Backbone as CSV, one residue per row, in Angstrom:
resi,resn,N_x,N_y,N_z,CA_x,CA_y,CA_z,C_x,C_y,C_z
1,MET,1.529,-27.592,-3.078,0.812,-26.339,-3.117,-0.563,-26.531,-3.734
2,GLU,-0.604,-27.186,-4.873,-1.862,-27.383,-5.570,-2.751,-28.380,-4.828
3,ILE,-2.160,-29.389,-4.216,-2.921,-30.381,-3.471,-3.577,-29.745,-2.247
4,ALA,-2.881,-28.833,-1.590,-3.464,-28.146,-0.439,-4.675,-27.323,-0.854
5,GLY,-4.618,-26.711,-2.016,-5.756,-25.945,-2.526,-6.945,-26.834,-2.823
6,ILE,-6.683,-28.007,-3.369,-7.754,-28.963,-3.643,-8.363,-29.453,-2.342
7,ARG,-7.527,-29.705,-1.341,-8.019,-30.166,-0.049,-8.937,-29.119,0.586
8,VAL,-8.536,-27.857,0.523,-9.353,-26.778,1.079,-10.676,-26.676,0.329
9,ALA,-10.625,-26.793,-0.995,-11.844,-26.724,-1.800,-12.784,-27.879,-1.464
10,LEU,-12.230,-29.078,-1.266,-13.059,-30.229,-0.904,-13.682,-30.058,0.481
11,GLU,-12.923,-29.490,1.427,-13.478,-29.235,2.754,-14.601,-28.213,2.693
12,GLN,-14.432,-27.189,1.870,-15.479,-26.185,1.723,-16.721,-26.787,1.071
13,LEU,-16.531,-27.647,0.089,-17.650,-28.328,-0.547,-18.364,-29.230,0.459
14,ARG,-17.580,-29.985,1.249,-18.162,-30.842,2.285,-18.983,-30.020,3.265
15,ASN,-18.434,-28.900,3.711,-19.145,-28.051,4.662,-20.434,-27.493,4.068
16,ALA,-20.383,-27.079,2.808,-21.582,-26.545,2.156,-22.662,-27.617,2.016
17,VAL,-22.260,-28.829,1.634,-23.221,-29.925,1.497,-23.840,-30.257,2.850
18,VAL,-23.032,-30.288,3.898,-23.547,-30.613,5.232,-24.508,-29.531,5.722
19,VAL,-24.207,-28.272,5.474,-25.107,-27.193,5.895,-26.444,-27.302,5.154
20,VAL,-26.401,-27.523,3.844,-27.642,-27.664,3.067,-28.421,-28.888,3.528
21,TYR,-27.736,-30.007,3.742,-28.376,-31.236,4.211,-29.008,-31.004,5.591
22,SER,-28.312,-30.289,6.461,-28.852,-29.988,7.789,-30.100,-29.121,7.687
23,ILE,-30.086,-28.160,6.803,-31.257,-27.296,6.618,-32.437,-28.100,6.083
24,ILE,-32.176,-29.027,5.179,-33.254,-29.891,4.661,-33.849,-30.722,5.790
25,VAL,-32.990,-31.290,6.658,-33.491,-32.096,7.777,-34.296,-31.222,8.734
26,MET,-33.807,-30.008,9.020,-34.547,-29.104,9.888,-35.879,-28.699,9.263
27,ALA,-35.912,-28.563,7.959,-37.137,-28.148,7.275,-38.235,-29.205,7.359
28,THR,-37.872,-30.435,7.660,-38.887,-31.491,7.719,-39.838,-31.328,8.903
29,ILE,-39.505,-30.444,9.852,-40.441,-30.212,10.952,-41.518,-29.207,10.558
30,VAL,-41.302,-28.490,9.449,-42.305,-27.563,8.931,-43.362,-28.395,8.202
31,PRO,-44.649,-28.142,8.461,-45.694,-28.989,7.875,-45.630,-29.153,6.353
32,GLY,-45.261,-28.147,5.609,-45.207,-28.270,4.155,-44.097,-29.180,3.656
33,PHE,-43.030,-29.335,4.437,-41.889,-30.153,4.030,-41.896,-31.521,4.689
34,ALA,-42.938,-31.843,5.388,-42.995,-33.114,6.114,-43.043,-34.315,5.188
35,THR,-43.232,-34.094,3.899,-43.311,-35.209,2.961,-41.942,-35.722,2.526
36,VAL,-40.860,-35.134,3.035,-39.522,-35.609,2.697,-39.355,-37.024,3.252
37,SER,-38.851,-37.908,2.433,-38.736,-39.314,2.797,-37.753,-39.525,3.947
38,ASN,-38.076,-40.473,4.789,-37.164,-40.844,5.868,-35.893,-41.495,5.328
39,LEU,-35.932,-41.984,4.102,-34.730,-42.548,3.483,-33.683,-41.469,3.247
40,LEU,-34.096,-40.214,3.191,-33.160,-39.108,3.058,-32.660,-38.650,4.428
41,ILE,-33.494,-38.775,5.430,-33.163,-38.285,6.771,-32.343,-39.294,7.568
42,LEU,-32.617,-40.565,7.423,-31.934,-41.604,8.199,-30.415,-41.594,8.017
43,PRO,-29.884,-41.508,6.795,-28.418,-41.453,6.664,-27.810,-40.237,7.344
44,TYR,-28.558,-39.148,7.388,-28.063,-37.954,8.065,-27.799,-38.267,9.531
45,PHE,-28.789,-38.825,10.206,-28.648,-39.122,11.625,-27.625,-40.222,11.885
46,LEU,-27.428,-41.105,10.920,-26.501,-42.213,11.099,-25.044,-41.819,10.924
47,PHE,-24.764,-40.805,10.090,-23.382,-40.507,9.753,-22.909,-39.093,10.070
48,VAL,-23.706,-38.093,9.781,-23.189,-36.716,9.758,-22.754,-36.203,11.129
49,PRO,-23.576,-36.261,12.186,-23.104,-35.693,13.460,-21.860,-36.401,13.997
50,GLY,-21.827,-37.711,13.886,-20.699,-38.480,14.389,-19.419,-38.237,13.631
51,TYR,-19.537,-37.914,12.351,-18.350,-37.637,11.552,-17.602,-36.429,12.103
52,PHE,-18.336,-35.399,12.475,-17.680,-34.202,12.983,-17.159,-34.390,14.398
53,VAL,-17.837,-35.221,15.195,-17.288,-35.549,16.521,-15.994,-36.327,16.347
54,ALA,-15.978,-37.272,15.413,-14.754,-38.042,15.151,-13.628,-37.139,14.657
55,LEU,-13.963,-36.130,13.852,-12.931,-35.191,13.410,-12.381,-34.380,14.576
56,ILE,-13.257,-33.968,15.480,-12.807,-33.204,16.644,-11.890,-34.050,17.513
57,LEU,-12.267,-35.306,17.723,-11.468,-36.196,18.576,-10.324,-36.852,17.819
58,ARG,-10.249,-36.589,16.540,-9.189,-37.104,15.658,-9.115,-38.627,15.657
59,ASN,-10.290,-39.261,15.577,-10.372,-40.714,15.473,-10.528,-41.122,14.013
60,THR,-9.759,-40.533,13.134,-9.944,-40.774,11.706,-8.638,-41.182,11.034
61,ASN,-7.929,-42.132,11.609,-6.650,-42.552,11.039,-6.838,-43.379,9.777
62,THR,-7.754,-44.348,9.811,-8.020,-45.174,8.638,-9.492,-45.043,8.272
63,LEU,-9.837,-45.514,7.098,-11.227,-45.444,6.648,-12.137,-46.277,7.551
64,LEU,-11.678,-47.460,7.952,-12.487,-48.320,8.813,-12.734,-47.668,10.179
65,GLU,-11.703,-47.064,10.752,-11.870,-46.352,12.025,-12.819,-45.171,11.863
66,THR,-12.696,-44.457,10.763,-13.563,-43.311,10.514,-15.020,-43.747,10.452
67,VAL,-15.310,-44.803,9.724,-16.689,-45.292,9.612,-17.195,-45.770,10.967
68,PHE,-16.383,-46.533,11.680,-16.797,-47.040,12.990,-17.109,-45.906,13.958
69,TYR,-16.173,-44.974,14.105,-16.370,-43.878,15.046,-17.484,-42.932,14.595
70,THR,-17.646,-42.774,13.301,-18.735,-41.934,12.794,-20.081,-42.491,13.217
71,ILE,-20.284,-43.785,13.013,-21.561,-44.408,13.380,-21.726,-44.427,14.894
72,ALA,-20.660,-44.763,15.619,-20.748,-44.820,17.080,-21.080,-43.453,17.678
73,TRP,-20.388,-42.411,17.232,-20.655,-41.073,17.768,-22.006,-40.546,17.317
74,SER,-22.437,-40.898,16.127,-23.766,-40.480,15.681,-24.847,-41.088,16.566
75,MET,-24.695,-42.360,16.896,-25.669,-42.998,17.787,-25.626,-42.361,19.170
76,ALA,-24.431,-42.020,19.638,-24.308,-41.376,20.950,-24.990,-40.006,20.952
77,VAL,-24.794,-39.233,19.899,-25.427,-37.912,19.809,-26.946,-38.054,19.749
78,LEU,-27.424,-38.971,18.927,-28.861,-39.167,18.771,-29.501,-39.665,20.062
79,LEU,-28.877,-40.638,20.702,-29.428,-41.151,21.958,-29.349,-40.122,23.079
80,SER,-28.312,-39.311,23.086,-28.215,-38.244,24.090,-29.321,-37.215,23.904
81,ALA,-29.559,-36.833,22.665,-30.632,-35.871,22.387,-31.984,-36.451,22.769
82,TYR,-32.195,-37.728,22.464,-33.463,-38.371,22.814,-33.631,-38.477,24.318
83,SER,-32.576,-38.866,25.027,-32.694,-39.017,26.482,-32.911,-37.665,27.156
84,LEU,-32.247,-36.621,26.678,-32.484,-35.291,27.237,-33.915,-34.838,26.972
85,GLN,-34.435,-35.209,25.817,-35.803,-34.838,25.473,-36.806,-35.533,26.393
86,THR,-36.506,-36.740,26.822,-37.435,-37.461,27.688,-37.242,-37.117,29.161
87,ILE,-36.058,-36.680,29.547,-35.779,-36.389,30.958,-36.203,-34.982,31.349
88,ILE,-35.885,-34.001,30.530,-36.138,-32.606,30.883,-37.602,-32.266,30.600
89,PRO,-38.327,-31.812,31.604,-39.743,-31.475,31.393,-39.891,-30.311,30.409
90,GLY,-40.847,-30.438,29.512,-41.128,-29.384,28.551,-40.259,-29.398,27.319
91,SER,-39.258,-30.251,27.271,-38.367,-30.259,26.110,-38.916,-31.117,24.963
92,GLN,-40.081,-31.704,25.146,-40.689,-32.482,24.065,-41.072,-31.580,22.898
93,ASN,-41.222,-30.286,23.160,-41.571,-29.342,22.103,-40.390,-29.042,21.185
94,LEU,-39.196,-29.419,21.591,-37.998,-29.195,20.790,-37.660,-30.500,20.061
95,PRO,-37.989,-30.596,18.773,-37.816,-31.865,18.061,-36.354,-32.212,17.805
96,ILE,-36.086,-33.497,17.774,-34.743,-33.998,17.500,-34.291,-33.582,16.103
97,LYS,-35.235,-33.460,15.177,-34.893,-33.047,13.811,-34.442,-31.593,13.754
98,LEU,-34.552,-30.881,14.841,-34.027,-29.519,14.915,-32.754,-29.470,15.755
99,VAL,-32.737,-30.224,16.846,-31.616,-30.187,17.783,-30.351,-30.793,17.173
100,VAL,-30.457,-31.972,16.596,-29.276,-32.662,16.074,-28.653,-31.914,14.889
101,PRO,-29.437,-31.431,13.902,-28.793,-30.650,12.838,-28.165,-29.346,13.337
102,ALA,-28.791,-28.695,14.306,-28.196,-27.469,14.854,-26.871,-27.795,15.544
103,LEU,-26.831,-28.882,16.300,-25.597,-29.317,16.943,-24.545,-29.692,15.888
104,THR,-24.983,-30.320,14.822,-24.066,-30.708,13.754,-23.440,-29.481,13.090
105,ILE,-24.244,-28.461,12.850,-23.703,-27.232,12.260,-22.710,-26.585,13.225
106,PHE,-23.015,-26.617,14.514,-22.076,-26.100,15.509,-20.763,-26.876,15.466
107,LEU,-20.841,-28.205,15.390,-19.634,-29.031,15.314,-18.861,-28.750,14.032
108,LEU,-19.566,-28.548,12.930,-18.920,-28.220,11.664,-18.138,-26.919,11.784
109,VAL,-18.748,-25.920,12.385,-18.071,-24.632,12.559,-16.843,-24.802,13.449
110,TYR,-16.976,-25.593,14.507,-15.845,-25.831,15.398,-14.694,-26.508,14.644
111,VAL,-15.019,-27.545,13.864,-13.992,-28.245,13.094,-13.354,-27.295,12.080
112,HIS,-14.157,-26.462,11.465,-13.642,-25.554,10.443,-12.625,-24.563,11.036
113,PHE,-12.937,-24.037,12.201,-12.052,-23.019,12.779,-10.958,-23.577,13.674
114,HIS,-11.044,-24.834,14.037,-10.028,-25.432,14.909,-9.338,-26.627,14.275
115,ARG,-9.370,-26.719,12.970,-8.695,-27.840,12.322,-7.184,-27.665,12.487
116,PRO,-6.494,-28.778,12.577,-5.040,-28.684,12.739,-4.409,-28.071,11.491
117,SER,-3.315,-27.362,11.705,-2.635,-26.752,10.558,-2.033,-27.859,9.696
118,ARG,-2.117,-27.675,8.406,-1.638,-28.687,7.474,-0.417,-28.196,6.728
119,GLY,0.419,-27.542,7.433,1.601,-27.000,6.765,1.261,-25.692,6.076
120,ALA,2.202,-24.854,5.933,1.934,-23.544,5.318,1.870,-23.705,3.856
């Protein structure tokens, strides 16, 4: 009973951190916030979107699988966003620093509302 409460609290904390981190990444397209270091943004693109795709596809049995699929899906999301940006005319005005965090927040919401039941 108590462990389930801790798990829920940790998931809520994770979701809150990801939303704030996504907003920070999105804010970097605003001229006043453009001074945010790429060292803060790079880990976001490398891990966060893929983590939620891996959760949706349930490729998270072990820590090693979780890390592998997180990085692989993050690269797939990033490359897909980049290729769509180069293929679709006029989409160059929509920066990747806005598209990927928005997609990540969407994936977070999906995971939050469609997570498997963990026992009553």
